[in-house]
C-alpha positions, -999 to +999 in steps of 0.1 A: -501+605+519-504+576+548-529+571+565-522+555+596-550+557+618-588+556+595-587+523+589-604+490+597-582+462+611-568+441+582-538+433+607-550+414+630-561+380+608-525+383+599-514+385+635-539+353+641-522+336+611-492+337+625-498+331+656-524+294+651-512+283+616-549+283+607-573+312+590-590+329+620-630+323+624-652+350+611-662+363+645-620+361+663-616+396+653-635+426+633-621+419+591-619+381+603-651+378+585-633+385+549-622+362+529-585+355+533-568+361+494-558+397+500-544+383+534-523+352+517-509+380+496-494+396+529-490+369+555-461+356+534-439+389+525-447+394+573-431+356+570-405+366+551-394+396+568-398+382+606-425+410+609-456+405+634-459+437+651-491+460+639-471+486+631-446+470+608-475+442+594-496+478+584-471+491+563-467+459+545-497+457+535-494+501+524-463+489+503-482+463+490-513+487+482-488+509+467-481+489+440-517+476+433-529+517+433-507+518+406-514+494+379-550+508+386-538+539+381-521+526+349-555+505+334-578+536+341-553+555+316-545+528+290-592+524+291-592+558+285-568+563+257-582+533+240-610+552+238-600+570+209-614+603+223-594+637+211-569+645+236-586+677+258-613+652+270-590+621+271-569+642+292-596+654+315-610+624+321-573+608+329-572+638+356-607+632+369-604+598+374-568+591+379-570+613+410-603+613+425-606+615+468-617+583+470-597+563+445-564+582+463-575+576+499-588+543+493-547+535+481-534+552+510-554+519+536-545+487+547-571+472+534-585+449+507-602+478+490-580+485+460-570+447+447-612+445+445-613+478+428-577+466+404-596+428+395-629+443+389-611+468+361-591+440+347-630+415+349-649+443+333-623+448+308-615+415+295-653+404+298-667+429+275-639+420+251-636+377+254-677+376+257-679+381+218-648+362+209-659+336+234-630+298+239-618+279+265-587+296+269-611+331+275-631+312+294-607+306+322-590+334+321-623+351+332-629+321+358-598+327+373-605+365+378-642+359+392-624+336+419-596+361+427-628+389+430-651+362+455-616+355+477-610+390+481-641+409+490-679+401+496-691+430+467-666+411+443-690+383+447-715+407+430-695+394+395-702+357+398-738+370+391-726+398+365-707+373+339-738+351+333-758+384+326-736+393+305-735+367+285-770+367+280-772+403+270-745+396+241-771+369+235-796+390+230-780+416+209-765+389+182-795+365+188-774+337+183-772+306+211-744+280+206-751+260+233-721+242+229-705+273+237-728+280+264-729+244+281-687+251+287-696+285+299-719+277+326-693+250+330-667+269+340-686+298+362-698+264+381-669+260+390-658+294+398-689+294+423-682+260+439-645+268+446-659+308+459-678+286+483-651+261+498-620+285+497-634+314+497-647+302+536-684+315+525-694+274+531-677+270+565-695+303+581-724+286+567-722+256+581-712+278+616-730+305+613-756+300+591-755+327+567-725+327+547-724+361+542-717+372+576-698+408+584-686+422+617-718+433+629-751+421+631-783+438+613-803+464+635-833+450+655-858+462+633-858+471+593-865+510+583-900+515+566-906+545+535-912+569+565-915+549+598-876+548+614-872+515+633-854+511+668-820+507+655-787+510+680-758+520+653-757+557+641-785+567+620-781+567+585-810+543+566-834+562+589-865+558+564-863+547+526-880+581+514-854+597+536-824+575+527-834+569+482-859+590+475-847+626+485-819+645+484-807+670+509-789+701+492-790+725+517-774+704+545-753+691+521-743+732+515-745+740+551-728+712+565-700+698+537-689+666+563-700+644+580-710+641+622-698+608+629-715+606+661-753+595+673-764+629+681-765+661+668-752+648+627-766+671+596-798+656+577-772+645+547-755+619+565-788+600+563-788+604+528-776+580+504-770+600+475-758+629+496-730+603+511-719+588+476-712+623+465-693+640+494-675+605+497-665+610+460-655+644+457-637+655+489-606+640+506-624+660+543-658+653+540-664+617+562-641+634+588-625+599+600-597+599+617-597+631+635-563+637+616-584+644+587-602+675+597-599+700+590-617+731+605-613+763+573-639+782+564-620+784+532-621+745+527-654+743+533-666+769+502-644+748+479-664+719+489-692+737+483-680+744+448-673+714+440-702+696+450-720+719+426-699+715+400-702+672+401-744+674+405-740+697+369-716+667+357-733+641+366-765+656+354-752+662+318-737+627+319-770+613+328-789+633+303-762+622+275-765+584+283-801+593+282-805+608+247-783+585+236-807+556+243-832+572+234-821+577+202-806+543+198-775+560+183-743+543+188-764+517+215-742+487+214-738+459+236-709+473+256-724+506+264-754+483+278-730+466+293-712+489+312-749+508+322-755+467+337-723+472+359-729+501+374-764+497+381-759+459+393-731+480+422-753+506+428-779+485+440-757+464+459-745+492+477-787+505+483-794+467+491-767+466+514-766+503+533-806+494+536-797+463+554-772+475+578-789+510+585-755+527+597-744+554+578-710+540+569-724+514+552-729+538+520-702+534+509-692+548+472-659+529+472-679+498+472-692+506+436-661+510+426-647+476+414-675+492+384-647+516+383-642+511+345-679+508+336-681+543+355-653+557+333-668+545+300-703+560+312-691+597+318-670+594+289-702+588+266-722+606+279-703+637+275-704+626+238-730+633+233-731+672+234-723+693+209-704+715+232-679+685+248-654+711+254-677+725+284-673+688+300-638+690+298-636+723+317-657+708+341-639+680+345-605+697+347-621+722+371-632+691+390-596+681+393-584+711+403-609+717+438-591+680+443-559+689+444-569+724+469-591+698+487-560+681+492-538+707+496-563+712+531-559+680+539-523+680+542-523+711+559-539+692+589-522+669+589-490+685+597-512+712+626 
């Protein structure tokens, strides 16, 4: 699947870098605010091949992301197999997570998201393995991953905060404080923090724009409140906190199982975080962007509706299973609580980000995907709590089959 339209402009930063010999300023182009690592990977290949055109740079980035996507898929398969589940649920989880529409779509983009996801997955696996058996070599490996995450994308910075939280969590579980080890961990963490601030241009952006986390848009004129919309010039997403985070307009989602991207005549579910995350997670065609990714087929709408309902059942079952596990305090270990914390922190990040900027396009499920390993782990643990594991296995397989049906309709739209 090749996406040539629905893509933020990650090509211009490379072109400007080629033209001037220096990395562009944050407001020089739409994506120039991004940290430089991803472009530092793509640019040498473009220079080596004497490539400067938009189309050719786009192709270079997509080929790089193809390799990264294959590594992500390999990690998914490896991690699920490492959980040592029986064959049926293990296969079902691999199909469900490996064929996830949003993950596949992101892998087809010429963007820095898939690299952030890969690094986040690697950090999660190694951190939860290394923290209980910490030494200087392992801490340096984790610090390198932290630096790479912070230099790739803004949401990669979340792991800078997660790392000391995980160390503190492990201390709570073991009730042992090794001051020499903690001091060493603090020193290497501080090194990562300083390196990211400097090499990621965050310090430079703070000096020039008074905001180290400046993006390509400014926050709206007024912040949203509980139930009173504030004035804004963007497309409404977070209209009020009540609508965005404390409701679930399922009727609207089922009536129109897609987004309308204009300023007017959009469905109620476009102003809700949970329906946006559900739609993006499970449907290639939900966002209706670019125009070639729009299907007007009524059968596709019906398949999407069924898929939404199956995902809701699956999510509620997993959530209930996790709650029961915590309530019974059975198999509640450092790993489980760590994965819950990682997933929750990324969800809070997306809530804060979308509330700050308010346009519905900031309600992105992909911003949670650096926590992909934690999402996989929690889904496996939530399902394992139940007596009828096969029922959840069939739900996972049904969703994976509907992903492929959805993909067929996408191909049909692209070829019509």
